[in-house]
C-alpha positions in Angstrom: 29.4 -8.8 -9.9 26.0 -8.6 -10.5 24.7 -5.4 -9.0 27.0 -2.5 -10.3 27.5 1.0 -8.7 26.4 3.6 -11.2 27.9 7.4 -10.6 28.6 10.0 -12.1 31.7 9.6 -14.1 30.3 6.1 -15.2 26.6 6.6 -16.1 27.3 7.7 -19.2 29.2 4.7 -20.3 27.8 1.9 -17.8 23.6 3.0 -18.5 23.2 5.0 -21.8 25.5 3.3 -23.5 24.6 0.0 -22.6 23.6 -2.4 -24.6 21.5 -5.0 -22.6 18.8 -2.6 -20.9 19.2 -1.4 -17.8 17.2 -0.9 -14.3 18.4 2.1 -12.5 18.2 2.1 -8.6 18.1 5.8 -7.2 18.3 5.3 -3.5 20.1 6.8 -0.5 21.8 5.2 2.3 19.5 7.1 5.3 16.5 5.9 2.7 14.0 3.4 4.7 12.4 2.3 1.7 15.3 2.4 -0.3 16.7 -0.6 2.3 13.2 -2.9 2.0 14.0 -3.0 -1.1 17.9 -3.8 -1.8 17.3 -6.8 -1.5 14.6 -7.7 -3.7 17.0 -6.0 -6.4 20.1 -7.9 -5.3 18.8 -10.9 -6.2 17.5 -9.7 -9.4 20.5 -8.7 -10.9 21.9 -12.1 -10.2 19.1 -13.5 -11.4 18.8 -11.6 -14.5 23.0 -11.4 -14.8 23.1 -11.8 -18.8 19.7 -10.2 -19.7 19.7 -6.8 -18.2 22.1 -4.4 -16.0 20.6 -3.8 -13.1 22.4 -1.1 -11.0 22.5 1.6 -7.8 22.9 5.3 -8.0 23.3 6.9 -4.3 21.5 10.1 -4.7 24.1 11.9 -2.3 27.3 11.1 -3.8 26.3 11.8 -7.2 24.0 14.5 -7.8 24.3 15.5 -10.9 22.3 12.1 -12.3 19.6 12.6 -9.5 19.3 16.0 -10.9 18.9 15.5 -14.6 16.9 12.9 -14.5 14.0 14.5 -12.0 14.6 12.0 -9.0 12.4 14.2 -6.0 11.8 10.9 -4.4 13.3 8.0 -3.4 13.6 4.7 -3.9 12.8 5.0 -7.6 13.8 3.1 -10.4 14.2 3.8 -14.0 14.3 1.3 -16.7 16.5 2.9 -19.9 16.9 1.2 -23.3 18.8 2.5 -25.9 19.6 5.4 -23.3 16.2 6.3 -23.6 14.3 6.2 -20.6 11.5 3.7 -21.0 9.7 3.7 -17.2 10.0 5.7 -13.9 8.6 3.7 -10.8 8.7 5.4 -7.6 8.2 4.0 -4.0 9.3 0.3 -2.7 8.1 -2.2 -4.9 7.5 -6.2 -4.2 9.8 -8.4 -5.7 6.6 -9.6 -7.7 6.4 -6.3 -9.5 9.6 -6.0 -10.8 10.2 -9.1 -11.7 7.0 -8.2 -13.7 8.1 -4.4 -14.8 11.9 -6.8 -15.6 10.3 -9.0 -17.8 8.6 -6.4 -20.1 11.7 -5.4 -20.4 13.9 -7.9 -22.0 
């Protein structure tokens, strides 16, 4: 599985303790811009599977993580390295923009 699903229960282990850099897509099923970027996020998860861990957090089901990181609008994408936030972007980014950012962090 290339695209990971992060939850309140597994976030610490899967994201904060990951040896790879991690890109987390905070989203919700009712969010149109989230749906718009989903295919790009999924494609990039496959393309960079061995270099960066890419996954999603459903903010409706996992409100604790969203609250911990002050997620006020979605989609919000956060890059983590060694358990620390490296960068944060909000809004519907293009695949090219995401790819450029991923290249900065791997």
